C-alpha positions in Angstrom: 128.2 96.9 235.3 128.0 96.4 231.5 128.9 93.5 229.4 132.3 93.8 228.0 133.0 91.2 224.8 136.7 90.5 223.4 137.7 91.2 220.2 139.4 88.0 220.4 137.6 85.9 222.4 134.3 86.0 222.4 131.7 84.6 224.5 134.9 83.9 227.2 134.2 87.6 229.3 130.9 88.1 231.1 130.0 90.7 233.4 132.1 92.7 235.6 132.4 93.0 238.7 132.9 95.7 241.3 133.2 94.5 244.8 130.3 92.3 245.2 130.9 88.8 246.2 130.0 86.1 243.7 130.2 82.5 242.6 132.9 82.5 240.1 133.4 78.5 239.3 132.4 77.8 235.2 130.4 74.7 234.2 132.0 71.5 233.4 131.0 72.2 229.9 133.3 75.3 230.1 136.1 74.0 231.9 136.4 71.1 229.0 137.5 73.4 226.9 140.8 73.3 228.7 143.3 71.4 226.8 140.7 71.3 223.4 140.2 75.3 222.1 142.0 76.8 225.4 145.4 75.9 226.8 145.2 74.1 230.2 146.2 77.3 231.8 143.2 79.2 229.5 144.9 80.8 226.9 143.6 80.3 223.4 145.0 77.4 221.7 145.2 78.7 218.2 147.1 81.5 216.8 146.1 84.9 215.2 144.2 85.3 212.5 146.9 87.4 210.2 149.2 84.0 211.2 151.6 86.6 213.1 150.3 84.9 216.7 151.5 81.2 216.7 149.0 78.5 218.2 150.5 77.5 221.8 153.7 74.6 221.5 155.4 74.0 224.8 159.1 74.6 225.0 160.5 71.7 225.7 162.2 71.2 229.3 165.8 70.5 227.4 165.1 73.3 224.9 168.7 74.6 225.8 171.5 74.3 227.7 172.0 74.5 231.8 175.3 76.0 232.5 176.7 75.0 236.1 175.1 78.2 237.6 172.0 77.2 236.4 171.7 80.1 233.9 169.6 78.8 230.8 170.9 79.1 227.3 168.9 81.5 224.6 166.6 78.9 222.5 165.7 81.7 220.2 169.6 83.2 220.0 170.1 83.0 216.4 166.8 85.3 215.4 167.1 88.9 214.5 164.4 91.4 215.1 161.9 91.6 212.5 161.7 95.6 212.8 162.4 97.5 215.9 160.1 100.0 217.1 161.6 103.8 217.6 160.3 107.2 217.9 160.5 108.0 214.5 157.9 105.0 213.5 155.9 104.3 217.0 152.9 106.4 215.8 151.9 103.2 213.1 152.3 101.0 215.8 150.1 102.6 218.8 147.4 100.6 218.7 149.1 97.4 219.9 151.1 99.9 222.5 150.0 100.6 226.1 149.7 104.3 227.1 152.9 104.1 229.2 155.1 102.0 226.6 153.9 104.8 224.0 155.1 107.5 226.5 158.4 106.4 226.7 159.1 106.9 223.5 157.9 110.7 223.8 159.9 110.8 227.1 163.1 109.6 225.9 163.2 110.0 221.8 166.7 109.4 220.9 167.1 106.4 223.1 163.8 104.5 223.8 163.3 101.2 221.4 161.7 98.1 221.0 163.1 95.1 219.2 160.5 92.8 217.7 161.1 89.3 217.1 158.8 86.2 216.5 156.4 85.2 218.9 157.0 81.9 220.3 154.3 80.8 222.7 156.1 78.2 224.9 155.6 78.7 228.2 153.6 75.6 229.9 153.8 74.1 234.0 154.1 71.0 234.8 151.0 68.5 234.4 150.1 68.3 238.2 149.7 71.9 237.7 147.7 71.7 235.0 145.4 69.5 236.6 144.7 71.4 239.5 144.0 74.4 237.1 141.6 72.0 235.6 139.7 71.4 238.9 140.3 75.2 240.4 137.6 76.4 236.9 134.9 74.0 238.4 135.5 74.7 242.1 137.1 77.7 242.9 134.9 80.5 244.0 135.4 84.2 245.1 134.6 85.7 249.0 134.3 88.7 250.8 133.6 90.7 247.9 136.2 89.4 245.5 138.7 90.0 247.9 139.7 86.4 248.9 139.2 82.4 247.6 137.7 79.6 248.4 138.4 75.9 247.1 141.3 76.8 245.6 144.5 74.8 244.7 147.9 75.5 244.2 147.6 78.1 240.9 145.6 79.8 238.9 141.9 80.1 240.6 139.9 81.8 237.1 141.3 79.6 233.9 138.1 81.1 232.3 137.8 84.6 233.9 134.8 86.6 233.4 135.9 89.5 235.9 138.6 91.8 236.4 139.4 90.8 239.6 139.6 87.1 238.5 142.8 88.2 236.0 144.0 89.9 239.1 143.9 86.5 241.0 145.4 84.6 238.0 148.1 86.7 238.2 148.8 87.1 242.2 148.4 82.8 242.7 150.1 82.1 238.9 152.5 79.0 239.1 156.1 80.2 240.0 157.5 76.6 240.7 156.9 76.2 243.9 159.6 77.2 245.8 162.9 79.2 245.6 166.0 80.9 246.5 167.3 83.0 244.6 170.1 86.0 244.5 169.1 89.2 242.7 169.8 92.7 242.5 167.8 96.1 242.7 169.1 99.3 241.1 167.5 102.9 241.0 169.9 104.8 238.6 169.5 108.9 238.8 168.8 110.5 235.7 172.5 110.6 234.5 172.7 107.3 234.8 174.7 106.2 238.1 173.6 103.7 240.4 174.6 101.6 243.3 173.1 98.5 243.7 171.0 96.3 246.8 171.4 92.8 247.1 168.6 90.7 248.2 168.7 87.0 249.1 164.9 85.9 248.8 162.9 82.7 249.9 159.8 82.1 248.7 157.4 78.6 249.3 153.9 78.5 248.5 151.9 76.8 251.4 151.4 73.4 249.2 155.1 72.7 249.1 155.5 73.0 252.6 156.7 69.9 254.6 153.7 70.4 257.3 151.1 71.4 254.8 147.8 69.8 255.9 145.3 69.8 252.7 142.7 68.9 254.8 143.5 72.1 256.8 145.1 74.5 254.4 144.4 77.5 256.1 144.8 81.2 255.2 147.8 81.7 253.9 149.1 81.5 250.6 152.7 81.7 250.8 155.5 82.3 252.8 158.4 84.9 251.7 161.4 86.1 253.5 163.7 88.7 252.0 167.8 89.4 253.4 169.7 92.6 252.1 172.7 91.4 251.8 174.5 94.6 250.3 175.1 97.6 250.9 177.2 97.5 254.4 174.4 100.3 255.6 171.5 97.9 254.8 173.0 94.4 255.3 171.1 92.0 257.7 167.8 93.8 257.5 165.3 90.8 256.8 161.8 91.0 255.5 159.1 88.3 256.4 155.5 88.1 255.3 152.8 85.6 255.9 150.8 86.1 252.7 147.0 85.5 253.0 144.4 84.3 250.8 141.6 86.4 252.0 143.3 89.7 253.1 140.0 91.1 254.4 139.4 88.7 256.8 143.0 88.3 258.0 145.3 90.9 256.3 148.8 90.2 255.3 151.2 89.5 258.1 154.8 91.3 257.6 157.9 91.5 260.3 161.4 93.3 259.9 164.3 92.6 261.6 166.5 95.3 262.1 170.4 94.1 262.3 171.6 97.6 264.1 168.9 97.0 266.8 168.8 93.1 266.8 165.2 93.2 267.5 162.2 91.8 265.4 158.6 94.2 264.6 155.6 94.2 263.0 155.8 95.9 259.9 151.9 96.6 258.8 153.4 99.2 256.5 154.3 96.3 254.2 151.2 96.9 252.2 149.4 98.9 249.3 151.3 102.0 249.0 153.8 101.3 251.3 157.2 101.8 250.8 159.4 99.1 248.8 162.5 97.9 250.0 165.4 100.1 249.6 163.6 101.4 246.8 164.8 105.0 246.5 161.3 105.9 246.9 160.7 104.5 243.2 158.2 101.9 244.2 155.5 100.9 246.7 155.1 97.5 248.5 152.4 96.6 245.9 154.7 97.5 242.8 156.7 94.3 243.9 156.0 91.2 241.5 154.6 94.1 239.0 151.9 93.8 241.1 150.7 92.2 244.9 148.7 91.9 247.8 145.0 92.8 248.2 142.7 93.8 246.1 140.0 95.4 248.4 141.1 98.9 247.6 140.0 99.2 243.7 137.3 98.5 241.7 138.5 96.1 238.7 137.2 96.3 235.3 137.7 93.7 232.8 138.2 95.5 229.6 138.7 92.4 227.3 141.7 90.9 225.5 143.7 92.7 222.5 147.1 91.9 221.3 149.9 94.3 222.2 154.0 94.0 221.8 155.2 92.8 225.2 158.5 91.5 226.3 158.8 88.0 226.0 161.1 85.1 226.1 164.0 87.5 227.4 166.7 84.7 227.5 169.2 88.0 226.5 168.7 90.4 229.0 169.7 87.3 231.5 172.8 86.1 230.0 175.3 85.6 232.4 177.8 87.2 230.4 176.9 90.5 230.7 177.5 92.8 233.4 175.0 95.3 235.4 176.5 98.4 233.7 175.6 96.2 229.9 171.9 96.7 231.6 171.7 99.8 233.8 171.7 103.1 231.6 170.8 106.9 231.8 166.7 107.1 231.9 165.6 103.3 231.2 167.4 100.2 230.7 169.4 99.2 227.8 166.8 98.4 225.2 169.3 96.6 222.8 168.7 93.6 225.3 165.3 93.7 225.2 163.2 91.4 223.2 159.4 92.3 222.6 156.6 90.0 220.9 153.3 90.1 219.5 151.1 88.3 222.2 147.6 88.8 223.2 147.0 90.1 226.6 143.8 90.4 229.0 143.4 94.2 230.1 142.0 95.3 233.3 141.5 98.7 234.7 141.8 99.0 238.1 140.2 102.5 240.1 140.8 103.8 243.5 137.0 103.0 244.9 135.7 106.0 246.9 137.0 106.5 250.3 140.1 104.3 250.2 143.6 105.9 250.0 146.5 105.0 247.4 149.3 107.2 245.5 147.9 105.3 242.3 144.4 106.4 241.6 144.0 104.2 238.5 146.3 101.1 236.8 146.1 99.7 233.8 146.9 96.1 233.9 148.0 94.4 230.4 148.6 90.8 231.3 149.8 87.6 229.1 147.4 85.3 228.4 149.6 82.5 228.4 151.0 82.9 231.9 148.7 85.4 233.6 151.5 87.3 234.5 151.3 91.0 234.6 153.6 92.1 231.5 152.8 96.4 231.8 151.1 98.2 234.2 150.2 102.2 233.5 150.0 103.9 237.0 147.8 106.9 237.5 148.4 109.8 239.8 145.6 111.6 241.9 145.3 114.2 239.0 144.7 111.7 236.2 148.2 111.7 235.0 150.2 109.0 233.3 152.9 108.7 236.7 155.2 105.3 236.6 154.9 102.5 233.6 156.2 99.2 234.8 157.3 96.7 232.6 158.1 93.1 233.4 160.6 91.1 231.0 159.8 87.9 230.9 161.9 84.3 230.3 160.5 80.5 230.7 162.4 78.7 232.8 162.1 75.8 230.6 164.2 73.1 232.7 161.5 73.3 235.7 158.7 74.6 233.4 158.2 77.8 235.5 157.1 80.8 233.5 158.9 84.0 235.7 160.1 87.1 235.2 164.1 87.5 234.2 163.8 91.1 235.3 161.2 94.2 236.7 161.5 98.0 235.7 159.3 100.8 237.2 160.1 104.0 235.1 159.0 107.0 236.3 158.0 110.0 233.6 157.6 112.8 236.1 161.4 112.2 237.8 163.0 110.5 234.7 164.3 108.0 237.3 163.3 104.2 237.1 164.3 100.9 239.2 165.4 97.5 238.1 165.0 94.5 240.0 165.7 91.2 239.6 169.0 90.9 237.7 170.6 88.0 238.9 173.5 88.0 236.2 176.8 88.1 238.4 175.4 86.4 240.7 176.6 82.8 241.9 173.7 80.8 240.9 170.3 81.3 238.8 167.1 80.6 240.7 167.1 77.4 242.8 163.7 76.0 242.4 162.5 73.2 245.0 163.6 74.6 248.3 162.2 73.0 251.0 160.8 74.2 254.3 158.5 74.4 257.5 156.1 76.8 258.4 158.9 77.2 261.8 161.2 78.4 259.3 159.0 81.4 258.9 158.4 82.3 261.9 159.5 85.5 263.5 160.9 83.2 266.3 163.0 82.2 264.0 163.6 85.6 262.0 165.0 86.7 265.3 167.3 83.6 265.9 168.5 83.9 262.1 169.3 87.4 262.2 172.9 88.3 262.6 174.9 91.1 260.8 
C-alpha cells in the first residue's frame, strides 16, 4: 500500500485498500467538515485558485420551466462556449483529459470536438438525503473485504473517502431520486452511422422507497430494477428483473428474465460482471450500465487522487425534446455540437483485475465528479493492456426534483469504430417520472410472470 495525496484536497485521502476488510467511518470532527469546508455531499465547497472552477452554489428547484412532458428548460441556454477543443489544439489541453477522451480526438480527428462552457456547480439533493449522508460518514463501514456495506442509509456511504473502493461505493449508491419510471432508447450505430433503436421502459426503486420497507430490518437489497423492451417487435415483451444487493459476495445479485416468446421466467446469472448487456449488439457488458454497477470484488481499487478535468456536464442541450434521435446519433460518435463540457474536479480511481479473476476488461480508469459521485468518464483496457472502450456520461441536474443523473451514456469502441448510446428520451411521451411507489411483491418473479404479456 502507499499513501496517495490529492493535489487539491490534501489530507482527505488516506491509505488505499485493495481487498482487506476495514473500518471506513470517519470521526465526528472530520464529518463536521460536511456543510462547511466541504459540501454536504463531500465535494470541496470552494472553487479553485485560478477561478476557473467556482464555489458550489445549489441550483434552485425553479431554475427553469418544466414542460407538460416533464422536460426541463436549459438554465444556461444563453451561454456560448468559451473555446472548443479539436484535434488541432488538443495537445494543449491533454493534462485535463482522460486518455480515452484524448484517444477520441486521434480516432476521429475531423469530427470529434469538445465545446467548453463556464462551469456551474449546481448539483444538489433533498435535505433529508444530505442528513443521511452525514450520518453515513460516521457510521457506515465496509464489510466482506470492501465488497459490502453495513450501517448504511439512503445514499453515499463515504462522503469523505479514504480509498478507491469507497469512491466506487459512492457512485453505486448515489442518490437517483429514490424511485423513477422512465422511457429511454438505445442505439448501436454501424460505422457508417446507420442504426436502429431499442426502446426500454424502466422501473427503478431504492429499498427505502418501498411501501413495505422496514428500517429496523432493512435486509441486504439495495434497490429493485425492472426493464421491459417495448420495441422493436422482435424483442418486445422481454423483461429483466434485478434485486441488487449491498453485499454481493455474501448474497449475489438476483436476476430473472421473462422470455415473451416462451412465456416463461428463468434465472439470469449472466446479468452481472461481463455478461452481455441487453440488446446491445455485444457493445457493452452488464456492468457497463449506469457507467458501472455491481459487485466490486473482481478488481483491486486504487485511489490516485483528485484532478481537474473537462467532463460533460449540465447537458440540457442534448436532452432537448425538440431534437430527433437522428440529430444526436452520427457516425463514429454522437453529435458533439450538442454537448457541453465544463472544467471540474474529479476523483481518479484505477481498477485492476485481481489475480485469478475473469473479466473482459483487465483495467478500468474511473473519473468521478466530486459534486455528484457520478462516473463521468471510464477508460476500459483489454487483456493486452490496450485502451479498448471509452465511456462518457452526459449529466444534468433534474433541478425540479433535486436529482443529479445522466441525460445520456455513451460507450465508444476504439477498435471497431462502433459505439453505444443509451438513455435518450427526446422523442418519448414523457421525461423521467420520479416518485414511483411499489412494494416488494411488485418486483417478485411471480409478478414478472403475471405481467408478461406480448
